[in-house]
N, C-alpha and C positions, 0 to 999 in steps of 0.2 A: 552497337556491341556494349553492354555495360560489364564493367567489371564484376558487381555485385548486383544482384536484386535484393532488397528486404523487404520482407513481408512483416508489417505492423508498425505503426509510427508511435508507438508508446515510448517509455523509456528505453527499453533494451533495442528496439529498432532504431530509434533516433539517435541513440548515443554512437551505435556501430556507424550507422550512415554519416554522422558528422565528423567521425575520427578518421573513417578511411578516404573520405573527401578531402578533409582539411589537411591533415597529417601525412598522407601517402600519396595524394595526387588521384585517387581511384575514382572511377563515375558509377555512381549508384542510381538505382532506379527504387524509390521509396513506395510501397502499395500497402492501403489500408483500404478495409472495407466500408469505415466509418468515411463520414465528409470532413474529416477534421484531422490534425494532429494532435498528440498528446494521449493516444488510450484514453485510459480510466482518470487520468489525472486531468484531462481538458476542462477548463475553466470557461466562462463567459458573461458578459453583465446581461440580466435579465431584462424584461420589459420595463423595471422601473429604474434600471441603472445600477443594479445592484450584482457584484462579482460574486458568482456562486459556482459551486463545483457540481458539474452534470450528472456525475455517477458517485456521488457521496463525497465526504471528506477525505482531502490528502494532506497530510500533515508531514513536513520534511523535518528529519531529525537524522542524525548520524554521527559516530563515533569514528568515521574514517575523514583524516585530512584530506586525502587524496581525493575521494568523492565530490568533498565538499569545495576545495579548490576547483576541480575540472567544471562543476556546474556554475561555478562563480563565475566563470570567463562569459557565462552568457546570461546573466541577472545581477541586479542587486538584491538584497534580502532585506526583509523587515523582521526584526527579532521578535520570536513569538514562542512562549512556553506554554504547551496544550495541558488544558485542565478538564477532568471529566468528573460530572456527579454521576448518581444512580439513584433512580425513584426507589426506594425501599420502606416499607412499613410509612407511607405517607411523607417520609423526610427525603431530603437531597443530601446524600454523602459522599465523601470523596472514593473515587477508584482510581487506583488500586487501593486495596484496603490499608489504612492507615492508623494512628492511634484515634484520630478525631472520628472516623469510621465506625470504630468499634464503641467509644463512649457516646456517640449519638444515637446508636441505635438500641444500646441496652441501657440507655441512662446512668453510665457510668462515669468515673472520674480518675481513670488512671494513667499513670505516668509510663515512661518507656518500659521500666523493668517490670513493673505489674502488668503491662501488656504481654510481656514475652511469657512470663507466667503464666498469665491466663490462655493465651494462645496455645502453649504446650500441655496445659492442662485439659482444654478440649479437644484436643487435634486425636484424630484416629489412626494410628500407623499399620498399615497394611504390611503384610511379610515382604510383597513384592509392590513396587508401584508400576501400574503396567497401562491404566486408564488415564484420561483426563480427571474423572472423578476422583480418583486415588491421588492425584495430586494436591486437589484442594483440601479434601478432608484431612489428609495428612500434617498440612499447615495450618489449617483453620478450623476445623471440627465439620461437623454436621450441619448445625443449624446455619452458620455464615453460608456454607455451601449452598444450602437450599433458597436463603434470601439473595443471595450477590449472584450465583453462576449458575445454577442446574436449568433455571429457567430460561436465561440469556442463551446459555448453550444450545439448549433443546430448538429454540426457535432459530437461532443462526444456523445450526447444522440439520435440523431436522431429525436428529439423532440425540440419546440422552447420552450425556458425558462418559457414563460407565461402558457406551460403545466405540468412543473414540479415542485415539492414540494420546498418551500423556503429553505430546507436542502441544496440544490444544492449549492447554492450559499453563504448561511449563514455564513458559516465558512471561507470566503475568505476576509481577513481585508483590510480596506483602511486606508492608513498611511498619516498623513500631515508633516511628518518630511521627511528624506533623507535616512532612514534605507529600504535598498535593500535585506534585506534578507527575503527568500522566508516563512523561519519558525522561530519563536522568542523561541522553546523551552530551556529549562537548557541544555537538553543533545542533542548534535547534533555532530554525527561522523558516519564514516562509516568501516565496518569490515577491519581490515588491509589486510587481506589475500582474502578478498571475503565472501560473504554471504554462499556458499556452504561448503568451509573449516568450517565455523562456525557452520553449522548442521551436517556436518560430526563428530566433535569433540563432540556436543550434542547426537549423537546418537552412538558413540563409546562405547558399553556398552554390556558385555555378555549376560544379560536378553532381549536385542533386537534384532529381528530378522527381518531382512528387506526382503519384498517381493516387487521388483520393476517391472514395466512393467506388470502389471496384474489386472484383474478386481476383486476387493474385494468379490463381490458374488461367482465367482468361487473357491476364496480361503478359504472363510467363510463355502463353502461345503464340505472341505476335511480336515478343521482342527477343533477341538474342543476348544470354549473359553468361559469365563463366561460372560464378559462383552464387547459391544461395544462402542468406540469412533468415530462418524463420523462427518468429516468434509468437507464434498461435498455439493452439493447441495439438499437441505431440497425436493424438489418435486420430484427429480430423485429417492430419497430414498424410496419414496412411491409411485413410478410409476405413478406419474403425476395424482392422483387420482382425484384431484380437478381442474385440469388445469395446465399449464406450469407458471411458475413465470418468468416476462421477464427480462432477462440480455441484457447487451450490452457487445460486445466481440472488440477484438483488432486484427489487422493484422499487422506486423512489416516487414520493408524493412530493412536489414543491409547492410551497404556499408562500406568498408576499403579504405580508402584515401591516396597515397600519399605525405600527406603533416603532418607536425609535429602537428599542430593546427588548426583547422577551426573556431570553435566560441569563444566569448569572455568569455563565461559562459556554463554551462554545459547543459541547456535545453534554446532552444528558441522556443516560443509559435506563432503558425501562425493562430490568429483567424478569418482571412477572406479569401483571395482569394484562398488558398492553398487547395488542398484534403486533407491533412495530419493537426493533430494537432499541433504536435512538434516533433523537432528533438533533439536527445540527443546525445551529446559527452561524452564516457566513462573515458576517460584520467581526467577530471575534477574531477570525484568521486574517481577513485583510486588514483590520483597522479603518475601514473605510465608514466616512461620515457621509450619514444618510437619514432622512427623516424617517422612512420605513424600513424595514427589515425583513430577510428572505430566509426561509427554513425549510429543511427537507426530512422528511420521515423515511425511514427504510424498513421494508419488508422483505426478510430471506424469502427463498422460495426455490423452488426447483426448475429447470428450464430456463430458457431466455441465455442473455451472454452471461460465458463461464467467468466466474470472480474467484471463487476458493477452492482448491483442490480438496478432497474430501480425507481427512488423513486417517486411513485404517490399512492395518495390514495388509487385506487383500488387494488393496487399491495400490500398494508399493509395489507388491508384485507383479501386477498387471502392468503398471508403468516400466518396472524393469525390463519386460519384454520388448516395449515400444522404445526404450532406449538403448536396448541392443540394436535394433533394427536402423534406430537412427545412425549409430556410431557405424554400421556397415553400408551406409549410404553415401556415395560419393558425391564431394562439392556441396552438402548441404550441411548447414551449421544451426545447432537448434539452441537458443539462448532466450531466457525469461523465465516468467512464471509459469506461463500455460505451457511452454515448449519442455520444461524440466519437471513439470507438474510439484511445484513445491510453492508454498505461500512465501514469498520475501517482500521484504519491505522496499520501499524506493530506492535507496541507497544501496541495498542489496543488489538489486537490478543494474544499477548502473555500474557497480564493482564488478559483475559477471560480464556485462557488457565490455568493459574495457580490459578485461582478461581476455575475452574474445578477439579482440581487436591487436592484443600484444601478442596472441599466438598467429593469428594472419600475417601480421607486418613484421614480426622478429623483433621490434620494439617493446622497452620494458614500458611498464606502468607509468612509472616516474619520468620518463624520456618524453612519452604522449602528452601527460599533465604539463610539464614544464615548458610545454610549447609557448609561444606568445600567443596573449590573447587576441581574438578575432579584431579587426579595426571596426571600432564603435562601442567596444563593449564596454562594461562597466563591471569590471571585474571586480570582486571582493569585498564590495560595500556593503556595509550591514546598517540600515536605518531603525531607528526604534519606532517610528510610525511610518505608515503608507503617506504617500503624497495623494 
């Protein structure tokens, strides 16, 4: 008899399994249909010995001290600030839009005050901001919207920005200075030895049993358990009773090249002509030294593994039906991006999982996080370069 069966070995499921086993002595069976832990954050060494992210780049950043301290129990860190360029009119320009972006695209020599005035002059102010298009044109005008956002969004979502909720672009900043960091969070770092090693450390406990490469329904029929924590798609859990919740998926094309470095930054976005949305070069993320380099192209698509809930009002209404059904289902707890049909960053998923553990145990998040680090942990260390 297990205290918990946890479905999904990504961030949400792994944090819950680890916390309930380590802090509260619960027995946990962790099930995943894939043959590895880590979910979409899984990384591994390719045939050339380069650390790559199988399911596209995962960049850790957070403003939550609690989340950073919690994960630091299971990994050392490599300090890393993410930078992205976009290929626009044959030039590589910073994204998010900043002073250098505008000057480079239009051949201008604006300063901060000039840029503020320029953006105000080109901005289109709709009476009500409802869509992803409204958000962007109200900030940077129609031309920058067309060059930087519309094509990328159409590829990413298979819909025009005018058909998507404002939340899609609302979190993308526009800067009037020269700060070219993609994120400005307090904590920005990458697990020193990769995400997979961090997950392995997190789940290395005698109370945790792994069942990988298996369907949780088959496993659940064969074992006894008291409660379930489910992190998969909520519509799938209920056999699509109200219909399918729409998701966008991704296809990846990995390549290893016989050059030491290909790109000036880790990620280059291609908002316009190309069929892919971005190209990632992994050595920027890891700091690894190698005579070759590995990259991945991303092609958004329908079908395949669910990655991104599609933010449209009708989908939110459909999810609310599943949410109510989940709330009425005894001894099953839904947590994570797919189970709550919302696009969360990694740190937000960790925070949500810690909150669930607090609810299940009665302990506060602070009490759980202040528990001593596991034996052999390398808690809290941040290094400037990977070993």
